[in-house]
C-alpha positions in Angstrom: 52.2 -95.9 -36.0 53.9 -98.6 -33.9 57.1 -96.7 -33.9 55.4 -93.5 -32.9 53.6 -95.2 -30.0 56.9 -96.8 -28.8 58.6 -93.4 -29.0 55.9 -91.8 -26.9 55.9 -94.6 -24.3 59.7 -94.4 -23.9 59.4 -90.7 -22.9 60.0 -90.5 -19.1 58.5 -88.1 -16.6 60.1 -84.7 -16.7 62.7 -83.9 -14.1 61.2 -82.7 -10.8 57.8 -83.8 -12.0 57.7 -81.0 -14.5 58.6 -78.2 -12.2 60.7 -75.5 -13.9 61.7 -71.9 -13.3 60.2 -71.0 -16.7 56.8 -72.2 -15.6 57.2 -70.4 -12.3 58.2 -67.1 -14.0 55.2 -67.3 -16.3 52.9 -67.9 -13.3 54.3 -64.8 -11.5 54.0 -62.6 -14.5 50.4 -63.7 -15.1 49.4 -63.0 -11.5 51.1 -59.6 -11.5 48.9 -58.6 -14.5 45.8 -59.0 -12.4 45.3 -55.4 -11.3 42.4 -56.1 -8.9 44.4 -58.7 -7.0 47.4 -56.4 -6.9 45.4 -53.5 -5.4 43.7 -55.8 -2.9 47.0 -57.3 -1.7 49.5 -54.5 -2.1 47.5 -51.4 -1.3 45.1 -52.4 1.5 47.7 -53.5 4.1 49.8 -50.3 4.1 46.6 -48.3 3.9 45.3 -50.1 7.1 48.7 -49.4 8.8 48.2 -45.7 8.2 44.5 -45.7 8.9 44.7 -47.6 12.3 47.3 -45.3 13.9 50.6 -46.2 12.4 51.4 -42.4 12.2 50.0 -41.6 15.6 52.5 -39.6 17.7 51.4 -41.4 20.8 52.1 -44.8 19.1 55.5 -43.5 17.9 56.5 -42.4 21.4 55.2 -45.5 23.3 57.8 -48.2 23.7 57.1 -51.9 23.0 59.9 -54.4 23.4 62.8 -53.3 21.2 60.8 -50.7 19.3 57.6 -48.7 19.5 53.9 -49.4 19.0 54.0 -48.2 15.4 56.6 -50.9 14.8 54.3 -53.5 16.4 51.5 -52.3 14.0 53.9 -52.4 11.0 54.7 -56.1 11.7 51.1 -57.0 12.3 49.9 -55.5 9.0 52.9 -57.0 7.2 51.6 -60.3 8.4 48.1 -59.4 7.3 49.4 -58.3 3.9 51.3 -61.6 3.4 48.1 -63.4 4.4 46.1 -61.6 1.8 48.7 -61.9 -0.9 49.4 -65.6 -0.4 45.7 -66.5 -0.1 44.6 -64.5 -3.1 47.4 -65.9 -5.3 46.7 -69.5 -4.2 43.0 -69.1 -4.7 43.6 -68.0 -8.3 43.4 -71.7 -9.2 39.6 -71.3 -8.9 39.6 -69.3 -12.1 41.8 -71.9 -13.8 39.3 -74.6 -12.8 36.4 -72.6 -14.3 38.4 -72.3 -17.6 39.3 -76.0 -17.6 43.0 -75.3 -17.5 43.7 -77.6 -14.5 42.1 -80.5 -16.4 44.2 -79.7 -19.4 47.3 -79.8 -17.2 46.4 -83.4 -16.1 46.8 -84.5 -19.8 50.5 -83.5 -19.5 53.3 -85.3 -17.5 53.1 -82.4 -15.0 53.0 -84.0 -11.5 50.3 -82.6 -9.2 52.8 -81.9 -6.5 55.0 -79.9 -8.9 52.0 -77.9 -10.0 51.0 -77.1 -6.4 54.6 -76.2 -5.5 54.7 -73.8 -8.4 51.5 -72.2 -7.2 52.8 -71.9 -3.6 56.0 -70.3 -4.8 54.1 -67.8 -6.9 52.0 -66.9 -3.9 55.1 -66.4 -1.8 56.6 -64.0 -4.4 53.5 -61.8 -4.1 53.6 -62.2 -0.3 57.1 -60.9 -0.2 56.1 -57.8 -2.2 53.2 -57.1 0.2 55.5 -57.3 3.3 58.1 -55.1 1.6 55.5 -52.4 0.8 54.2 -52.3 4.3 57.7 -52.0 5.8 58.7 -49.4 3.2 55.7 -47.2 4.2 56.5 -47.7 7.9 60.2 -46.9 7.3 59.8 -43.9 4.9 57.2 -42.3 7.1 59.5 -42.5 10.1 56.7 -44.0 12.2 58.2 -47.4 13.1 61.3 -47.6 15.2 63.2 -50.8 15.8 66.7 -52.2 15.2 67.7 -53.1 11.7 68.0 -56.8 12.5 64.5 -56.8 13.9 63.2 -55.3 10.6 64.9 -58.1 8.7 63.9 -60.9 11.1 60.3 -59.8 11.4 59.9 -59.3 7.7 61.3 -62.7 6.8 59.1 -64.5 9.4 56.0 -62.6 8.3 56.8 -63.7 4.7 57.8 -67.3 5.2 55.3 -68.0 8.0 52.4 -67.0 5.8 53.0 -70.0 3.6 50.2 -71.5 5.6 47.9 -69.1 3.8 49.2 -69.9 0.4 48.2 -73.5 1.1 44.9 -72.2 2.5 44.3 -70.3 -0.8 45.0 -73.3 -2.9 42.7 -75.5 -0.8 39.8 -73.0 -1.0 40.4 -72.4 -4.7 39.8 -76.1 -5.3 36.9 -76.2 -2.9 34.8 -73.2 -3.9 33.5 -72.1 -7.3 35.5 -69.2 -8.9 32.6 -66.7 -8.7 32.4 -67.1 -4.9 36.0 -67.5 -3.8 37.0 -63.9 -3.2 33.7 -63.0 -1.6 34.4 -65.8 0.9 38.1 -65.1 1.5 37.9 -61.4 2.3 35.7 -61.7 5.4 37.3 -65.0 6.3 40.8 -63.6 6.4 39.7 -60.5 8.4 38.1 -62.8 10.9 41.1 -65.1 11.1 43.4 -62.0 11.6 41.1 -60.7 14.4 40.9 -64.1 16.1 44.6 -64.8 15.7 45.8 -61.6 17.4 46.8 -59.7 14.2 44.5 -56.8 14.6 44.2 -56.8 18.4 46.8 -57.9 20.9 45.8 -61.2 22.4 46.3 -59.9 26.0 43.3 -57.5 25.3 41.0 -60.5 24.7 39.2 -62.6 27.2 40.8 -65.8 28.5 38.5 -67.9 26.4 39.3 -66.1 23.2 43.0 -66.2 24.0 42.8 -70.0 24.3 40.8 -70.2 21.1 43.2 -68.0 19.2 46.1 -70.5 19.7 44.2 -72.9 17.4 43.7 -70.4 14.5 45.9 -70.4 11.4 46.9 -66.7 11.9 48.2 -67.2 15.5 51.5 -68.9 14.8 52.8 -66.6 12.1 51.8 -63.5 14.1 53.5 -64.6 17.3 56.7 -65.6 15.5 56.8 -62.4 13.4 56.6 -60.2 16.5 59.0 -62.3 18.6 62.1 -60.4 17.6 60.5 -57.0 18.4 59.0 -58.2 21.8 62.1 -60.2 22.8 59.8 -63.0 23.9 61.8 -65.8 22.3 60.6 -68.5 20.0 57.4 -70.1 21.0 57.3 -73.8 20.2 53.5 -73.8 20.1 53.5 -71.1 17.4 55.9 -73.2 15.2 53.6 -76.2 15.7 50.6 -74.1 14.7 52.2 -73.0 11.4 53.5 -76.4 10.5 50.3 -78.2 11.4 48.0 -75.8 9.5 50.3 -75.7 6.5 50.4 -79.5 6.3 46.6 -79.7 6.7 45.8 -77.2 4.0 48.5 -78.6 1.7 47.1 -82.1 2.0 43.6 -80.7 1.4 44.8 -78.9 -1.7 46.4 -82.1 -3.1 43.3 -84.1 -2.4 41.0 -81.6 -4.1 43.3 -81.2 -7.1 43.3 -85.0 -7.6 39.6 -85.2 -7.1 38.9 -82.2 -9.4 40.8 -83.8 -12.3 40.0 -87.5 -11.6 37.8 -87.7 -14.7 40.6 -86.8 -17.1 
């Protein structure tokens, strides 16, 4: 017995706190098997693009920056799709909480930061798929017109910038019971997208709403994703917005994770 205890005590913490590509791959596969989440995050954004005028001949002929209005809409709904995908994937921890899985993980050497990073990366994988599908629909339909490098730059920013919503999903997943999380997130994301200038250009809002929009989580990623199309340059305020909200939600997720498993 003494030898066994000594052997166990000599075992160190796994490299990188327990983070591994195998764990990440299993998390991605498990999420992709959730059909309801996949429909919600991968079908709705391109459907909205088509529904709200992406194929309109007037939008295709009207110029905006380096492209047309349909390209502007494609980028906006790619951002929205990434928001949905990242938030939904992050919020899946609510189900794990209900099943007691997160508490079981605390019995292992897995570091909370490694666990949360794995969840963030899983959400980003799904977010990349959502952005890719919206852009594919916009390109194959021939509606969106913009230079190739703008497609690439806008897509990358829409994907990477939406990490703020992966952190948001994790935070909400640890804050709200599993049976209520998606009912809360659907309307909340739609409101954030509206207030952040994703659904409606900010210059069409009142001065008060435009000022308020700069403090919402969706503002920064939307502005940065459309910068290449509009030729407006990089807005420092938008970068600060993304970094600040990501740090805030990430810290909240770590806090709730530790609190949720404190009794283990």
